[in-house]
Structures are given as structure tokens and as C-alpha cells.
N, C-alpha and C positions, 0 to 999 in steps of 0.2 A: 599629560599624564605619563608615566614612566614605568619601566620594569625596575623593580627593586630587588635587592638581594634576597635569596630565600631566607626563611627563619633559620635560627641558629641550631635546629634541631637535625640531628644526623639521621632521622628516620625519613625516608624518601616521602615527599607529599604528592598528593594528585598533580599539583601545579608542576613540580619537577618531572613527574612521569610523563607528562605530555612532551617533554624535550624542548619545550619553548624557551627555556633558560638553561644555559651550562651549568651543571651541578658538580662541584668537586667531590671526589669520593670520600666516604666517611672515615675520618681519622681513628685509627685503631687506638684504643685506650684501655686501660685496667684500672678499676678503682683502687683506692689507697688501702681499703680493707684487705683485698685479694694480694696487693703487692706485699703488704706487711705480713700477710699469712703465709705466702710462698717464701719469703726470706726467712721467717722463723722457723718454717717447717724445714726448709733446706739446712739451715744452721743445725736444727735438732737432729735431723736425719744423719748429717755428716759426723755430728758428735756421737751419736749412738753407734754408728759404725766403727768410729775410731775407737770408742770405748770397748766395743765388742772385741776388735781385733787385739786391743791391749790386754783384755781379760784373757782371751785365748792364749796369748803369749805368755803371760804370768802363770797361766794355769797348766801350761804344757810341762814344764819341768816336774813340779810335784806329782801330777798324774803319771808320768812316765817312771818315776822312782817308786811311786806306791805300787803301781802294776807289777814292775819287775821285782819288788820285794815280795808280792804275793806269789807270783809264780816261781821265783827262787825258793820260798818256803815250802811250796808244793812239790818241787823237784827235790828238794832235800829230805822232805818227809816220805816221799816215794822211795828215794834211795835207801833211807835207813830201814824202812819196812821191808824192802826186798832183800837187804844185807842180812837182816836178823830174822827173817822168816825161813822155816825149812822149805823143801822142794815142794812138798805136798800142799802147804798152806799158801805158798807163793801163788799158785794158780787161783785159789779162791779169793786171795787178796787182790789181785789184778782185776778179776771179775767183779768183785765188790766196788773197787774204786770206779770202773767203767759205769756200772749201773747206777751208784749213788751220787758220785762227784762228778760225773761227766769227763773223767780223766781216763785217757787209754795209754797203757805202757806196751810197748812191743819192742822186740830186739831190733838193733839197728844193723842193717846188712850192708856190705861193702858197695853193692851195686845199687843201692837206694839213690833215686834221683831227687833232689830237693830244690826248691827255690828260696833263696835267702830273704829273710824277713826285713821289712824296712822300706816300703814303698811311699811313706810319708815321713816328716819330721819326728812325729810323736813315735812311730814304729821304730824308727833308727834310734832315737834316743832310749827307748826301752830295751832294744836288743844290746846296746853298748852297756847298759846298767846290768843286764842278765850275765853277760860275759864277764864283767867285772866281778860280780858276786859268785858266779859258779865256776870261773876258771877259763882260761884261755881256749880249752878245747872243746867249750860249749859251742853248740850250733843252733842258732834260731833261724827257723824257716817258716815260710808261709804255706807251704805245700810240700808233700812227700809222696812221690809216686802218683802225682796228679790228684791226690787227695788234699783238699785245702783244710785249713785249720791254723791253730798257734802250735808249731811244733818245736820242742826244746831237745837237742840231743846232749846227752850225758853219758858217763861212764861209770861202772861198778866193776873195780878190780879188773880194769882193761877191757871189760865187756862193754859195748855200746848199746844204748837204749834209746828209744824215742819216748817222748811224753807228749801225747796230743791232748790239747784242751780246746774249749770254745773261744774262738777269737773275739767273742763280744766282750770278754774281760777287759780287752784294751780299747773298745770303742767309747770314744768320749761322747757326751751328750750333745753332738753337733747337728745331728739329722733334724728330727721333728722337734726336739726340744729347743734347740736354738732358734729355730724358725718361728716357733710359737712365741717365744720370749721376744725376739725381734718385732713380730707383728703387733704384739699387745704393747710393748714399749713405743713403737711408731704411732700407734693408734692414740695412746695416751699423749704423746708429745703433740700430734697434730691437733687434738682436742684443745690441749693448753694453748697451742699457738693461736688457734681460732679465737679463744676466750680473750688472750692477750690483745690480739689484733682488734677484736671488738671493743675492748675497754679503751685502746689507745685512740682508735677512730671515733668513738662515740662523741667526744666533744666537738669534732669536726663536723659530723653529721648534724649535731644540734646547731651548730653555728651555720651550716648550709640552709637548714630549714628556716632558722630565724632571718637570714638574709633574704630568703624567697619571700617570707611573710613582709618584711619591709619592702621589698619591691612592689608587693601588691598592695601596700598602703596600710597593712594590718600592724601598726606600731605597738599596740597594747599587747598582742599575742606573741611578740618577738623577744620578749625578755628572756634572758639567759640567767642560769644559776650562778650567783656571785658568792656563794659559800662552799664551793668545791675545794677539796683539799690540795689539790694540784696548784701551785703558785702561778705558773705561767698561764693556765687555762683559766684560773680565776682572774687575773689581770686582763686577759683578752676579753672575758665575759662582761667584766666592768666597763672596760672602754666601749665595747659594742653597745651595751645597754645605754651609756651616756649618748653616744652618736645616734641611737634610735630615738632617744628623748629629744635631743636637738632637731633631728629631722621632723618628728612629730610636731615640735613647736613652729619650724619653718612651714610646715604644711598648713598648720592652723593660722599662721600669720598670712599666708598666701590666701587662704578662703576669706578671711577678714579684708584683705586688700581687694580681691576681686569683687567682693560685695560693695566695697566703698566705691570702686571705679564704676560699677554699673549703676550705682545711686547717683554719686556725684557728677557723672558725665551725662547720663541719660535725662535727668532733670533739666539741666539748662538746654540741651539739645532740644527737648520737647518745647520748652518756652520759646528757644530761638526760632523753631520752625513754626510756631503759632505766630509769633510776631512778624516773621518774614512774609507769611501768607497774608496778614492783614495789612502790613505797612508798605509792601513793594506793589507799586502799581502796574509795572511792566510784566505781563503775564509770562513771558519767555523767562525773563530774569527770575522771577518768582519760582517758576518750575525748575529751573536749574539749581537755584539755592536749594529749594526743597529736596531735589534729588541728591544734592551734595550732603545734606543732613542726614537723608535716609541712608546714604553709603557710609557715613561716618558710624551711624547706629548700627548698620550690618557688620562693619569691621569690628566694633566692640564686641558683638555677638561672636564673631570668629575668635577674637582672643580669648573669650570666656570659654568657648567651646574646647580650644586647644589647651587651656590651663585647667580644665576640669579635673578634679581628683580621679585616681584610677580605681576606685572602688565601684564595681558593678556587680549585679547579680544576674546570672545566667538562667534563662528559662526557655522552655520550648515555645518558639514563635512561629506562626505561620507565614512563611516568606511571601507567598503570593499576596496575602493581605498588606503587608508593609510595602511591597513594591507598588501595589495598585494604590494605596494612599499617597505615596510619594509622586506617582504619576498623575494622580487626579489634582494635586496642588498646583502643578505646572501646565494643566491641560488648555489653559486659556492663553498661554503664551503662543503668538503666531510664529516665533522663530524656533519652535520645537515641536517635533512629531516622535512620538514614542510608540514602540510595539513590544508586546510581552510575550515571552514564552516560559511560564514559570508554572509548574504543576500545582494545583490547589492543595494537594495532600502533602507537599514538601514542607517539613519543619526543621528549624535550625536552633542550635543553642546560643542564645544571644540575649543581649539587653535591648528591649523593643524601642527605647528611646534612642540609644546609640545607633541601633541598626538603621532607624529612619535617618538620622544625621549622615550616615554613610551614604545611603542611596540618594539622598537630597543633595549632598555635596557633589556626587558624581554627575547627577542631572544637571546641576549648576554649572559644573566645569564643562560639561558637553555642550550646554547651551551658549557659553561664552566663546568657546574656542574650538567647537567641533562642527561648525556650519560649513555647509557645502559651498565651494566657490561659485557654483552655477545658480542655485536657487536661494542662497543665502539663509537656508533653514537647516537646523541641526537635526538630523534623522538619527535617532538612538534606538538600539535594539537591546532588550534585556531579556536574558535567557538564563535558566538554571537547571541543573541535572544532578542526581546523586551520583556518589562515587565512593562505594565502601562506607566508611564512617564519616565521610565528608560531603558537603554540598559546595558545588562549583557555581558561582554565580558570576555571569560575564555581563558588562555593560559596555557596549561598543558603539562609537559613532562613524561618521563617513567623511570628517573634516580632512585638513591638510596634514594631520600628523604632527610630530615633534622631531626635531633634529636628533639623531641618534646620541650625539654628545650631552644632550640636555635630558635624556631619559633617566639617567641615574640620580639626577639632582632635583626631579620634580616633587618628590615626597618630603624634601627637605623645607623646614619652616622658613616663610618669607622669601622662597625662591619662585621667580617666574621665567618661563621661557622667553627667548628672544621675540618669539611671534605674539606674545601677550603683553609686551611691555607698553606699547603705545596705547592700547586700550585697557590697561590695568585699572580694574575698579575695586579690586579686593586687597587683602593683606598678604596674599601668598601663603594662605594657611590651609585652604580647602583640602588639597590632597594630604598634607601632613595630618590633618585631623582625621581623615579617612583612614589612613594607615595605622594611626595611633589606636582608634577605636577598634579596628579589626584585630589588632595585636592583643588588646585588653581582653577581646572575647575569645582568645585562642585560636584566632585564624591567621591568614596570610593574604598578601596582595602581589600581584604583578601587574604592570602596566607596560603594554608593548605596542609598537607600530604594526598595524595590519598590513598584510601584503596587497590588499584590494584598496587601501588608502583609510586614513583615520586611525584612531586609537582604541585599544580594548583594555579595559580594566577586569582583570580576573581575580575573583575573590574566592578564597577557601574559607568555609565556616563549618563548625562541627555539627553534624547531623543529630538531631533529637532522637532519642530512642523511641 
């Protein structure tokens, strides 16, 4: 019996948690859906940002020219109104413009301190356009005497004036508007990316589920849609369905062949045994010949068990009852002594027939190869304990153990350790059958040399709710 590699599941199992077998760290992976989604999302996000920057670049010139035109018209209208209004009406006009239009006009003093306008590209382009429209003596400032705003300095008959207006006239819809637009566009793009990734990966998910059904022996439920509109997917589905049909036919032929082997071989074996017992006069020779026939019949049973179809039904099984039944079947063997430590209330999810085969094969293997060198008796200890959603069952003996180099091969079909070759009476399938049955029930198995001598079969089964 030997330690086998851990199941191909990246989730640590109780057997791995004990530290008895070195376990490689879980390989980091990402599903195809998320990889497709991330790539599509990144592509769409980069495209949105590039398009946004392009839009802002192309929008800059028209906005600067339009804003400069509006402010220039406002300056020209204010200049014309001031020129043609008399001194009394001019004060009222300035007050009205300040209250109703948000435009303030005041004289420009030589000692006024101002900050030139144009701290960004749009502002500089608008200032250039205003100077071009109003004349080279025009001054555009962002603050005058520490008072912020959009200030335009112009002259009326060599007298200087300031026109102050709200700087919001120049502000592009970049703040909240651009952010809201970007968030909405990004959300819609990511939703579209998720939809596209789901549609792209759906055939692969269907193929994965169908392959899993084939692995479990459900050939009828693994059929894929052969009428899909995508040519490549349709061809893959057709080829997969043909493969599943051929595998189903192979499985059916195997079942027929096994039934034929069982019938065609056991019938002459039974007749041969009867004839041997009746015709051979030498008792020793007769016993040996009968034992050989029994051995051949037992080997046929092993072949049948190993080639048995993988379709099983899991149900809650009292583990103590199964172990007790298996121990009771071998209680009359003088070369075997068993002790049990299995809680009566412990239940596992298993096929009761397959679980009996597992325990019986382990007891048979221990009885053959786990005998003590001193007493010639195989002392076997069977214990079980719950561990979270698992049940850990251990069958250990006190025999000579197995060479470390042979441990990794003992669960391979038809393999026998060097210590078992001379006394080989089986087909080398016992432990292979055990491991296969355990895996079909969703469990795992390890076989290790005990430090105190002997081998231990550590089995992990699903715990019944």
C-alpha cells in the first residue's frame, strides 16, 4: 500500500492538512470569462478615454471662438452704450448692467494690478481671440486688484475701462458633466463587455459540463447543440457528440464483454472444480488444484470490479455498520486480528456496495502482506473521525511496510511490490480498485509507511449531512 498523489483539486484536503504528504501550492489561475471581460473592459476604457480626449481637443477651438465672440459683443455693446449715453444716464446704465446682466464696468486706473488671463489652453486661446477682435490694446485678466473674475480692459476715446463678468462663461462642461458622462459610458461599456464575454465563453462552459458528464459515464446527458449559428462551435459540438456516441458504444460493448467473460469462464471453472474434486484421488493434489481454481475465480472477480462502470449513487451510509460487516466476514481467519474505533453515529456519502469493496480489499491486502514477522498474524487497526465536511478513515497494519520507491506505484493496476512477488496470489488490482472506488465517491486516499512499522491507508470520504 502506498501514498498516492493528492487529488487534482486546489482546495486543501484534510489529508493534506495533516502534513503527511508534501502538497504544492495552489496554482493561481483566472477563468476565461474574467480574462475576456478584463481585456474587453480595458480596451473599451482606453477607447473611451482616447475618444474623450479627442472630443475635448476638437471642442476647444469652437468653444474658445464662441466665448470670445460673446464677450467681444458684450464689450462692444457696453462701449457703444457708454459713448451714446449722456453723463446722467450713464450711471443708471452701468447700474442696470451690473444688476441684470452680471456685468460691471469701472474706470481703469494706472495703478491697477491685474493678473493676465490664460492659465489653461482654452483660456489662452480665448484671450488671443479677444485681442484679435477688440484690438491690440485690449487686456484680458483673471483678477484686478485681487478681485477674481473675467476682466476685459478696453478704451473709449483714450479713457480706459474694465468690464468684469462671471468667469463661468468660459468654463467648459468638464467638471461634473464630464465625470458623469465618463461614469455612465464606462458602466455601459463594462456591462457590454460582461455580456460579450458571457456569450463568447458560454459554448466553452457547455463543453466543460458535457465533458464532465462523459467522465461520469452520463453519455446521454452530454449532447451539445448542433444547430448553433457559429460555424466553429457547431463543428466542435458535432465532433464531441460523435465522440460521446462512440464512447457510449465502447462502454456498452465492454459491459457485454464483461458479462461474457463472467459467464464463459466461470461455467467451465465450476465444472473443472467439480471434476477435480471427484476424479483426483490424492487429497493434497486435489486441494491444491481446487485452490488454484478458486484463485482464478477470485482474479476474475477483481477484473470485473476494476472494469466496473463508473455510475454510482451516493447516499448516507453508516460507516460503523459497513466496517463491522467487513470485519465479521474475515473474523474466522486465524492470520488476521482486527480492532475497530469507528463512532456508531458517523455517516458518509458513499455507495454501500463500493464502500464494502474498499474496506474488504484493504483487509485482504493487510492479511496478505501486513503480517508481523514475529507472530505471523496481521494485526489491523481501523479508526475513523470526522473533520469538517469530511470523514477520515484509517486502516493500518503492523507488517514490514513497503520500500519507499514502491509506494508511488502500489495503486497502479497490475503492480505488485517486490516483497509480494513470490507470494502473489492476486492480479495486482486490489489497491487500484480501492483508489478507483474512492475517487468515484468523491474522496481521496493516501498510503504511507508508519514510523512504528507497517502501512496505513488513510481514506477521505464526504461526510453525510
